[in-house]
N, CA, C and O of each residue as an XYZ file, in Angstrom:
776
protein
N     -14.967     88.128     10.619
C     -14.307     88.397     11.844
C     -13.331     87.280     12.151
O     -13.709     86.112     12.245
N     -12.121     87.639     12.299
C     -11.090     86.644     12.512
C     -10.675     86.639     13.982
O     -10.494     87.679     14.615
N     -10.539     85.465     14.471
C     -10.110     85.307     15.869
C      -8.583     85.217     15.884
O      -7.959     84.527     15.078
N      -8.053     85.903     16.783
C      -6.602     85.837     16.928
C      -6.249     84.737     17.927
O      -7.078     84.234     18.685
N      -5.028     84.418     17.875
C      -4.534     83.381     18.781
C      -4.669     83.832     20.229
O      -4.944     83.019     21.112
N      -4.477     85.112     20.473
C      -4.566     85.683     21.823
C      -6.006     85.543     22.335
O      -6.210     85.206     23.501
N      -6.995     85.795     21.489
C      -8.380     85.672     21.888
C      -8.713     84.229     22.253
O      -9.408     83.965     23.233
N      -8.210     83.316     21.457
C      -8.437     81.887     21.723
C      -7.801     81.501     23.068
O      -8.378     80.763     23.867
N      -6.613     82.022     23.279
C      -5.914     81.707     24.537
C      -6.665     82.280     25.738
O      -6.785     81.606     26.761
N      -7.169     83.501     25.633
C      -7.951     84.115     26.721
C      -9.226     83.332     26.986
O      -9.588     83.106     28.140
N      -9.913     82.913     25.921
C     -11.134     82.127     26.088
C     -10.826     80.802     26.763
O     -11.604     80.324     27.589
N      -9.676     80.201     26.408
C      -9.294     78.921     27.007
C      -9.007     79.111     28.506
O      -9.334     78.241     29.314
N      -8.399     80.245     28.876
C      -8.119     80.516     30.291
C      -9.410     80.697     31.071
O      -9.548     80.187     32.183
N     -10.370     81.434     30.479
C     -11.655     81.645     31.134
C     -12.360     80.323     31.338
O     -12.893     80.040     32.411
N     -12.353     79.508     30.276
C     -13.003     78.199     30.395
C     -12.322     77.336     31.447
O     -12.973     76.611     32.200
N     -10.998     77.431     31.481
C     -10.250     76.640     32.466
C     -10.591     77.096     33.897
O     -10.766     76.264     34.788
N     -10.685     78.424     34.114
C     -11.058     78.946     35.427
C     -12.466     78.512     35.815
O     -12.702     78.125     36.960
N     -13.419     78.575     34.855
C     -14.788     78.150     35.143
C     -14.829     76.666     35.475
O     -15.551     76.226     36.369
N     -14.036     75.913     34.731
C     -13.995     74.463     34.977
C     -13.466     74.178     36.399
O     -13.977     73.290     37.082
N     -12.440     74.935     36.842
C     -11.904     74.750     38.202
C     -12.942     75.112     39.255
O     -13.108     74.408     40.251
N     -13.648     76.237     39.016
C     -14.694     76.667     39.956
C     -15.784     75.612     40.065
O     -16.240     75.291     41.162
N     -16.195     75.081     38.933
C     -17.254     74.073     38.949
C     -16.744     72.790     39.585
O     -17.499     72.093     40.264
N     -15.478     72.471     39.373
C     -14.903     71.271     39.986
C     -14.874     71.410     41.501
O     -15.204     70.473     42.228
N     -14.458     72.641     41.991
C     -14.434     72.832     43.446
C     -15.857     72.840     43.995
O     -16.089     72.333     45.092
N     -16.825     73.408     43.252
C     -18.217     73.368     43.691
C     -18.716     71.926     43.735
O     -19.465     71.546     44.635
N     -18.286     71.114     42.737
C     -18.666     69.710     42.724
C     -18.059     68.984     43.928
O     -18.716     68.133     44.528
N     -16.810     69.312     44.288
C     -16.166     68.701     45.473
C     -16.934     69.038     46.736
O     -17.135     68.183     47.598
N     -17.369     70.310     46.844
C     -18.157     70.733     48.015
C     -19.456     69.958     48.059
O     -19.867     69.480     49.117
N     -20.111     69.830     46.895
C     -21.368     69.084     46.858
C     -21.151     67.631     47.239
O     -21.969     67.045     47.949
N     -20.043     67.039     46.768
C     -19.747     65.640     47.100
C     -19.553     65.483     48.603
O     -20.059     64.530     49.195
N     -18.814     66.424     49.235
C     -18.575     66.293     50.675
C     -19.887     66.511     51.441
O     -20.110     65.865     52.465
N     -20.760     67.414     50.960
C     -22.052     67.613     51.600
C     -22.921     66.365     51.482
O     -23.606     65.979     52.429
N     -22.886     65.749     50.320
C     -23.658     64.524     50.104
C     -23.144     63.429     51.031
O     -23.934     62.670     51.593
N     -21.823     63.341     51.195
C     -21.261     62.309     52.079
C     -21.687     62.543     53.533
O     -22.035     61.602     54.246
N     -21.655     63.822     53.967
C     -22.062     64.098     55.358
C     -23.559     63.816     55.532
O     -23.974     63.322     56.580
N     -24.362     64.123     54.527
C     -25.804     63.838     54.612
C     -26.021     62.341     54.655
O     -26.884     61.855     55.386
N     -25.236     61.601     53.869
C     -25.341     60.137     53.887
C     -24.998     59.587     55.271
O     -25.644     58.660     55.761
N     -23.988     60.164     55.883
C     -23.596     59.719     57.220
C     -24.701     60.021     58.238
O     -24.994     59.202     59.109
N     -25.308     61.206     58.116
C     -26.413     61.562     59.012
C     -27.583     60.613     58.829
O     -28.192     60.162     59.799
N     -27.902     60.304     57.523
C     -28.997     59.372     57.238
C     -28.696     58.005     57.821
O     -29.581     57.348     58.370
N     -27.436     57.573     57.701
C     -27.024     56.278     58.243
C     -27.162     56.287     59.759
O     -27.621     55.306     60.345
N     -26.757     57.419     60.419
C     -26.862     57.534     61.872
C     -28.337     57.504     62.285
O     -28.685     56.876     63.286
N     -29.206     58.180     61.519
C     -30.620     58.186     61.836
C     -31.214     56.796     61.696
O     -32.044     56.389     62.509
N     -30.790     56.055     60.659
C     -31.250     54.681     60.477
C     -30.838     53.822     61.653
O     -31.628     53.032     62.170
N     -29.572     53.986     62.076
C     -29.072     53.226     63.211
C     -29.855     53.562     64.471
O     -30.182     52.683     65.267
N     -30.154     54.867     64.643
C     -30.921     55.319     65.812
C     -32.318     54.689     65.794
O     -32.797     54.175     66.805
N     -32.952     54.742     64.636
C     -34.286     54.143     64.514
C     -34.258     52.667     64.813
O     -35.164     52.142     65.460
N     -33.187     51.966     64.331
C     -33.061     50.530     64.589
C     -32.885     50.277     66.084
O     -33.475     49.353     66.645
N     -32.046     51.129     66.732
C     -31.828     50.942     68.169
C     -33.111     51.171     68.947
O     -33.418     50.423     69.875
N     -33.871     52.213     68.572
C     -35.145     52.505     69.236
C     -36.113     51.350     69.041
O     -36.789     50.925     69.978
N     -36.173     50.853     67.825
C     -37.085     49.727     67.532
C     -36.678     48.513     68.354
O     -37.532     47.816     68.901
N     -35.405     48.266     68.441
C     -34.923     47.116     69.205
C     -35.281     47.280     70.684
O     -35.741     46.336     71.327
N     -35.061     48.520     71.232
C     -35.422     48.756     72.639
C     -36.924     48.612     72.853
O     -37.364     48.073     73.869
N     -37.715     49.102     71.884
C     -39.168     48.950     72.019
C     -39.577     47.483     71.990
O     -40.474     47.060     72.719
N     -38.907     46.718     71.138
C     -39.204     45.269     71.086
C     -38.872     44.619     72.415
O     -39.638     43.805     72.929
N     -37.705     44.992     72.977
C     -37.319     44.411     74.266
C     -38.295     44.829     75.354
O     -38.652     44.027     76.217
N     -38.729     46.093     75.315
C     -39.649     46.579     76.337
C     -41.012     45.907     76.202
O     -41.660     45.606     77.204
N     -41.428     45.681     75.016
C     -42.745     45.036     74.839
C     -42.703     43.574     75.217
O     -43.728     42.994     75.576
N     -41.521     42.967     75.139
C     -41.407     41.551     75.489
C     -41.406     41.355     76.998
O     -41.854     40.314     77.477
N     -40.916     42.325     77.757
C     -40.862     42.172     79.216
C     -42.229     42.517     79.789
O     -42.903     43.424     79.299
N     -42.617     41.829     80.775
C     -43.902     42.157     81.405
C     -43.780     43.455     82.199
O     -42.693     43.838     82.631
N     -44.903     44.112     82.377
C     -44.913     45.407     83.063
C     -44.450     45.263     84.510
O     -43.775     46.162     85.012
N     -44.759     44.248     85.154
C     -44.356     44.067     86.548
C     -42.826     44.007     86.667
O     -42.233     44.553     87.598
N     -42.216     43.332     85.701
C     -40.745     43.243     85.719
C     -40.152     44.606     85.478
O     -39.143     44.961     86.086
N     -40.781     45.401     84.574
C     -40.278     46.738     84.302
C     -40.421     47.622     85.531
O     -39.507     48.373     85.870
N     -41.567     47.532     86.199
C     -41.806     48.317     87.410
C     -40.814     47.919     88.498
O     -40.260     48.777     89.185
N     -40.596     46.624     88.651
C     -39.636     46.133     89.658
C     -38.227     46.628     89.331
O     -37.480     47.036     90.221
N     -37.875     46.587     88.046
C     -36.555     47.085     87.627
C     -36.411     48.570     87.893
O     -35.367     49.039     88.346
N     -37.490     49.310     87.599
C     -37.461     50.770     87.828
C     -37.359     51.048     89.314
O     -36.605     51.928     89.730
N     -38.119     50.299     90.133
C     -38.054     50.490     91.586
C     -36.653     50.170     92.118
O     -36.121     50.872     92.978
N     -36.083     49.109     91.593
C     -34.722     48.734     92.021
C     -33.718     49.821     91.621
O     -32.823     50.166     92.392
N     -33.881     50.361     90.395
C     -32.988     51.431     89.958
C     -33.205     52.672     90.808
O     -32.247     53.354     91.172
N     -34.493     52.975     91.133
C     -34.791     54.120     92.006
C     -34.108     53.953     93.369
O     -33.517     54.895     93.898
N     -34.200     52.737     93.930
C     -33.563     52.483     95.235
C     -32.040     52.648     95.102
O     -31.385     53.213     95.978
N     -31.503     52.148     94.004
C     -30.054     52.271     93.782
C     -29.676     53.766     93.636
O     -28.656     54.205     94.167
N     -30.507     54.534     92.912
C     -30.244     55.960     92.730
C     -30.332     56.688     94.074
O     -29.519     57.568     94.356
N     -31.322     56.323     94.908
C     -31.452     56.943     96.221
C     -30.254     56.617     97.105
O     -29.757     57.473     97.837
N     -29.788     55.349     97.025
C     -28.577     54.964     97.782
C     -27.378     55.784     97.322
O     -26.578     56.246     98.135
N     -27.265     55.958     96.001
C     -26.164     56.754     95.466
C     -26.255     58.214     95.910
O     -25.243     58.836     96.234
N     -27.500     58.765     95.921
C     -27.679     60.138     96.379
C     -27.293     60.278     97.851
O     -26.638     61.245     98.243
N     -27.715     59.282     98.675
C     -27.352     59.319    100.097
C     -25.830     59.218    100.249
O     -25.233     59.926    101.059
N     -25.217     58.341     99.472
C     -23.759     58.202     99.519
C     -23.084     59.506     99.095
O     -22.062     59.897     99.659
N     -23.672     60.184     98.082
C     -23.168     61.486     97.650
C     -23.223     62.501     98.786
O     -22.256     63.223     99.028
N     -24.371     62.552     99.491
C     -24.511     63.481    100.620
C     -23.469     63.171    101.699
O     -22.818     64.066    102.238
N     -23.334     61.866    101.997
C     -22.343     61.475    103.026
C     -20.930     61.870    102.606
O     -20.139     62.351    103.417
N     -20.621     61.658    101.304
C     -19.297     62.025    100.818
C     -19.081     63.527    100.860
O     -17.983     63.987    101.176
N     -20.142     64.318    100.539
C     -20.015     65.767    100.623
C     -19.739     66.203    102.046
O     -18.902     67.074    102.285
N     -20.453     65.589    103.006
C     -20.224     65.939    104.415
C     -18.805     65.572    104.820
O     -18.119     66.355    105.478
N     -18.360     64.371    104.426
C     -16.989     63.940    104.757
C     -15.965     64.880    104.100
O     -14.944     65.215    104.700
N     -16.254     65.294    102.869
C     -15.341     66.216    102.166
C     -15.261     67.554    102.888
O     -14.178     68.120    103.041
N     -16.433     68.069    103.340
C     -16.429     69.333    104.073
C     -15.649     69.197    105.373
O     -14.873     70.085    105.726
N     -15.850     68.083    106.097
C     -15.104     67.867    107.342
C     -13.603     67.788    107.066
O     -12.790     68.358    107.794
N     -13.261     67.078    106.013
C     -11.850     66.978    105.662
C     -11.278     68.331    105.277
O     -10.145     68.657    105.632
N     -12.072     69.130    104.540
C     -11.617     70.466    104.147
C     -11.424     71.341    105.383
O     -10.453     72.092    105.472
N     -12.363     71.239    106.345
C     -12.215     71.997    107.588
C     -10.951     71.559    108.345
O     -10.213     72.389    108.877
N     -10.719     70.247    108.380
C      -9.520     69.741    109.075
C      -8.258     70.248    108.378
O      -7.295     70.639    109.036
N      -8.268     70.240    107.043
C      -7.095     70.719    106.299
C      -6.894     72.218    106.551
O      -5.766     72.686    106.709
N      -8.012     72.966    106.588
C      -7.901     74.405    106.882
C      -7.298     74.629    108.249
O      -6.433     75.489    108.415
N      -7.753     73.848    109.253
C      -7.208     73.967    110.610
C      -5.717     73.621    110.627
O      -4.909     74.317    111.243
N      -5.375     72.540    109.944
C      -3.965     72.123    109.895
C      -3.116     73.202    109.235
O      -2.024     73.516    109.709
N      -3.623     73.773    108.131
C      -2.864     74.801    107.432
C      -2.702     76.066    108.284
O      -1.649     76.703    108.267
N      -3.766     76.424    109.036
C      -3.640     77.609    109.905
C      -2.601     77.350    110.984
O      -1.796     78.229    111.292
N      -2.609     76.140    111.570
C      -1.595     75.791    112.574
C      -0.206     75.801    111.958
O       0.753     76.277    112.566
N      -0.108     75.267    110.738
C       1.176     75.240    110.029
C       1.677     76.669    109.822
O       2.853     76.960    110.043
N       0.764     77.571    109.390
C       1.176     78.962    109.164
C       1.635     79.595    110.471
O       2.618     80.336    110.496
N       0.909     79.297    111.580
C       1.321     79.843    112.874
C       2.703     79.361    113.257
O       3.540     80.140    113.713
N       2.943     78.049    113.067
C       4.257     77.494    113.421
C       5.358     78.067    112.544
O       6.458     78.356    113.016
N       5.049     78.228    111.256
C       6.069     78.806    110.355
C       6.370     80.244    110.757
O       7.519     80.683    110.722
N       5.313     80.977    111.142
C       5.502     82.355    111.583
C       6.367     82.400    112.839
O       7.283     83.216    112.939
N       6.073     81.518    113.798
C       6.886     81.461    115.018
C       8.313     81.062    114.705
O       9.260     81.595    115.284
N       8.462     80.122    113.785
C       9.813     79.683    113.399
C      10.587     80.830    112.777
O      11.775     80.998    113.049
N       9.922     81.621    111.944
C      10.593     82.773    111.334
C      11.021     83.784    112.411
O      12.114     84.346    112.354
N      10.122     84.002    113.405
C      10.478     84.907    114.497
C      11.665     84.361    115.282
O      12.574     85.106    115.647
N      11.649     83.055    115.539
C      12.764     82.425    116.259
C      14.068     82.569    115.471
O      15.129     82.808    116.046
N      13.973     82.423    114.161
C      15.163     82.588    113.347
C      15.688     84.001    113.427
O      16.899     84.216    113.480
N      14.761     84.992    113.436
C      15.197     86.387    113.579
C      15.883     86.596    114.920
O      16.921     87.253    115.004
N      15.277     86.016    115.992
C      15.879     86.158    117.313
C      17.247     85.468    117.356
O      18.199     85.983    117.944
N      17.324     84.299    116.724
C      18.601     83.586    116.679
C      19.658     84.405    115.947
O      20.813     84.457    116.368
N      19.259     85.044    114.852
C      20.218     85.862    114.108
C      20.663     87.056    114.951
O      21.841     87.413    114.959
N      19.707     87.673    115.664
C      20.069     88.790    116.527
C      20.990     88.315    117.652
O      21.955     88.994    118.005
N      20.679     87.131    118.216
C      21.511     86.580    119.283
C      22.913     86.272    118.755
O      23.912     86.542    119.422
N      22.972     85.704    117.548
C      24.268     85.410    116.958
C      25.074     86.689    116.729
O      26.285     86.723    116.945
N      24.367     87.758    116.280
C      25.071     89.027    116.065
C      25.599     89.564    117.386
O      26.739     90.021    117.470
N      24.742     89.504    118.442
C      25.200     90.011    119.745
C      26.319     89.139    120.285
O      27.267     89.647    120.884
N      26.219     87.808    120.079
C      27.286     86.926    120.536
C      28.569     87.228    119.776
O      29.658     87.207    120.350
N      28.436     87.511    118.474
C      29.607     87.852    117.667
C      30.231     89.141    118.190
O      31.451     89.250    118.313
N      29.366     90.125    118.501
C      29.876     91.401    119.051
C      30.548     91.161    120.398
O      31.624     91.694    120.669
N      29.895     90.343    121.250
C      30.485     90.032    122.559
C      31.794     89.262    122.411
O      32.749     89.488    123.155
N      31.822     88.361    121.451
C      33.049     87.585    121.225
C      34.173     88.512    120.784
O      35.316     88.363    121.216
N      33.840     89.473    119.918
C      34.867     90.421    119.462
C      35.345     91.272    120.620
O      36.540     91.534    120.760
N      34.393     91.708    121.460
C      34.779     92.516    122.620
C      35.642     91.695    123.575
O      36.622     92.195    124.128
N      35.265     90.421    123.765
C      36.048     89.541    124.631
C      37.438     89.318    124.036
O      38.433     89.302    124.760
N      37.502     89.146    122.719
C      38.809     88.969    122.076
C      39.670     90.218    122.260
O      40.866     90.132    122.541
N      39.028     91.391    122.092
C      39.774     92.645    122.284
C      40.266     92.764    123.713
O      41.407     93.160    123.954
N      39.380     92.410    124.688
C      39.781     92.481    126.098
C      40.902     91.494    126.379
O      41.853     91.816    127.092
N      40.795     90.297    125.824
C      41.839     89.293    126.012
C      43.161     89.769    125.423
O      44.226     89.579    126.009
N      43.067     90.390    124.256
C      44.279     90.914    123.611
C      44.916     92.010    124.472
O      46.134     92.052    124.646
N      44.058     92.903    125.010
C      44.589     93.958    125.884
C      45.190     93.365    127.152
O      46.227     93.824    127.632
N      44.520     92.323    127.699
C      45.066     91.677    128.905
C      46.418     91.035    128.614
O      47.332     91.093    129.436
N      46.539     90.419    127.434
C      47.807     89.804    127.061
C      48.894     90.879    126.920
O      50.039     90.674    127.324
N      48.516     92.025    126.343
C      49.487     93.119    126.226
C      49.899     93.611    127.605
O      51.075     93.864    127.871
N      48.870     93.746    128.502
C      49.171     94.192    129.864
C      50.048     93.183    130.595
O      50.938     93.561    131.357
N      49.792     91.889    130.359
C      50.584     90.842    130.991
C      52.042     90.949    130.531
O      52.971     90.843    131.331
N      52.217     91.163    129.222
C      53.591     91.314    128.700
C      54.275     92.535    129.327
O      55.440     92.486    129.719
N      53.498     93.650    129.408
C      54.094     94.856    130.024
C      54.441     94.600    131.472
O      55.505     95.002    131.944
N      53.523     93.912    132.197
C      53.783     93.629    133.614
C      54.981     92.696    133.775
O      55.803     92.888    134.672
N      55.083     91.680    132.903
C      56.247     90.783    132.980
C      57.540     91.563    132.771
O      58.537     91.373    133.468
N      57.478     92.451    131.778
C      58.676     93.252    131.495
C      58.994     94.133    132.701
O      60.154     94.271    133.089
N      57.918     94.748    133.313
C      58.149     95.592    134.485
C      58.694     94.776    135.645
O      59.615     95.204    136.341
N      58.108     93.575    135.852
C      58.598     92.697    136.936
C      60.038     92.304    136.670
O      60.879     92.294    137.568
N      60.300     91.978    135.405
C      61.682     91.605    135.054
C      62.639     92.757    135.315
O      63.732     92.576    135.853
N      62.189     93.976    134.911
C      63.040     95.148    135.133
C      63.197     95.407    136.639
O      64.285     95.749    137.104
N      62.082     95.239    137.409
C      62.156     95.412    138.867
C      63.089     94.386    139.488
O      63.886     94.709    140.368
N      62.985     93.143    139.021
C      63.849     92.098    139.562
C      65.314     92.413    139.260
O      66.192     92.250    140.107
N      65.552     92.872    138.018
C      66.928     93.257    137.667
C      67.420     94.403    138.557
O      68.556     94.407    139.032
N      66.494     95.405    138.772
C      66.866     96.535    139.622
C      67.107     96.079    141.063
O      68.059     96.520    141.708
N      66.232     95.187    141.566
C      66.394     94.681    142.929
C      67.698     93.907    143.042
O      68.426     94.036    144.026
N      67.988     93.094    142.018
C      69.240     92.318    142.046
C      70.428     93.272    142.066
O      71.375     93.068    142.826
N      70.385     94.309    141.237
C      71.492     95.282    141.236
C      71.607     95.992    142.586
O      72.703     96.196    143.109
N      70.426     96.368    143.143
C      70.443     97.040    144.445
C      70.995     96.107    145.517
O      71.786     96.526    146.363
N      70.571     94.821    145.478
C      71.074     93.868    146.466
C      72.583     93.685    146.317
O      73.319     93.590    147.299
N      73.022     93.638    145.045
C      74.476     93.523    144.841
C      75.189     94.763    145.369
O      76.250     94.681    145.987
N      74.558     95.938    145.099
C      75.149     97.181    145.581
C      75.166     97.212    147.105
O      76.164     97.574    147.728
N      73.993     96.809    147.706
C      73.933     96.778    149.181
C      74.946     95.783    149.707
O      75.626     96.060    150.695
N      75.062     94.627    149.065
C      76.020     93.614    149.518
C      77.445     94.169    149.418
O      78.246     93.993    150.335
N      77.756     94.835    148.311
C      79.104     95.422    148.159
C      79.335     96.505    149.226
O      80.381     96.578    149.870
N      78.272     97.360    149.374
C      78.419     98.420    150.378
C      78.539     97.834    151.785
O      79.305     98.328    152.612
N      77.778     96.782    152.042
C      77.861     96.105    153.345
C      79.258     95.551    153.565
O      79.863     95.725    154.623
N      79.753     94.877    152.531
C      81.107     94.317    152.649
C      82.119     95.437    152.819
O      83.033     95.341    153.637
N      81.950     96.498    152.044
C      82.859     97.630    152.130
C      82.764     98.295    153.514
O      83.770     98.652    154.127
N      81.515     98.447    153.978
C      81.308     99.024    155.313
C      81.938     98.162    156.385
O      82.578     98.670    157.306
N      81.760     96.865    156.267
C      82.348     95.933    157.242
C      83.870     96.053    157.217
O      84.534     96.087    158.254
N      84.397     96.116    155.994
C      85.853     96.257    155.876
C      86.324     97.569    156.474
O      87.352     97.620    157.149
N      85.569     98.630    156.226
C      85.954     99.940    156.773
C      85.835     99.921    158.301
O      86.682    100.515    158.969
N      84.850     99.284    158.871
C      84.705     99.197    160.323
C      85.870     98.429    160.924
O      86.459     98.819    161.932
N      86.173     97.334    160.268
C      87.318     96.564    160.791
C      88.585     97.409    160.737
O      89.394     97.421    161.665
N      88.729     98.112    159.620
C      89.900     98.981    159.491
C      89.865    100.071    160.557
O      90.888    100.417    161.147
N      88.674    100.599    160.790
C      88.523    101.642    161.803
C      88.808    101.083    163.203
O      89.433    101.760    164.020
N      88.366     99.886    163.479
C      88.640     99.293    164.791
C      90.136     99.026    164.943
O      90.726     99.267    165.997
N      90.705     98.546    163.911
C      92.150     98.300    163.982
C      92.852     99.627    164.183
O      93.792     99.730    164.971
N      92.401    100.627    163.478
C      93.028    101.933    163.584
C      92.830    102.468    164.992
O      93.733    103.111    165.527
N      91.692    102.228    165.606
C      91.443    102.697    166.979
C      92.316    101.951    167.966
O      92.807    102.525    168.938
N      92.497    100.720    167.721
C      93.295     99.950    168.661
C      94.756    100.376    168.630
O      95.419    100.506    169.659
N      95.192    100.573    167.498
C      96.631    100.857    167.388
C      96.918    102.342    167.209
O      98.019    102.707    166.798
N      96.020    103.143    167.488
C      96.270    104.551    167.270
C      96.933    105.156    168.506
O      96.781    104.627    169.607
N      97.652    106.236    168.342
C      98.309    106.949    169.419
C      97.280    107.874    170.027
O      96.390    108.393    169.353
N      97.430    108.056    171.300
C      96.476    108.936    171.914
C      96.652    110.328    171.378
O      97.763    110.742    171.047
N      95.631    111.004    171.297
C      95.606    112.353    170.716
C      96.037    113.309    171.807
O      95.443    113.312    172.885
N      97.025    114.100    171.568
C      97.508    114.980    172.623
C      96.494    116.052    172.936
O      96.474    116.558    174.058
N      95.711    116.395    172.058
C      94.725    117.441    172.303
C      93.512    116.879    172.994
O      92.689    117.644    173.497
N      93.371    115.603    173.037
C      92.192    115.022    173.613
C      92.297    115.063    175.136
O      93.395    115.014    175.690
N      91.194    115.150    175.782
C      91.168    115.195    177.206
C      91.352    113.774    177.747
O      90.898    112.807    177.135
N      91.995    113.658    178.854
C      92.170    112.335    179.423
C      90.866    111.878    180.043
O      90.049    112.670    180.513
N      90.721    110.654    180.026
C      89.534    110.068    180.571
C      89.708    109.776    182.006
O      88.789    109.267    182.648
């Protein structure tokens, strides 16, 4: 049985793939071993710390430990009381902030209403201003018409006065002429004697 080059190449590829798989499995095992070593090291450190604490505890007399525990208990109770006081102060502050915010909302609401009223007032003032401007414009037009009428009346009065003055002068002249004519006139033969 003769092996061909292709068979050898296929076998080499299979072996290469198996070698890669085993290498990656070995890498996984190495990383697991490292993590286990770290855990073992942490456990050793923990055991050393516990042993050290036990040594310290056994060296201290029981009365000192009890006194330390009582002092810590008193400190813990003080902290708990301070916590309660702080919670009460926080609730009071929260209530004050709620009250302030409600007042703020009320003021903002009133301010918005005032702004609406101001806008309405401005609109009505604008309308009134326009009406006043229109009335002023009409009054100015009427004033111009009245001036023109007065001017025309004055011109007419002046012409009439001139006419009356001319007629007066003419009438005066005619009267004088008539008086002169009466003075120097011949008696009328048909007239009755006085």
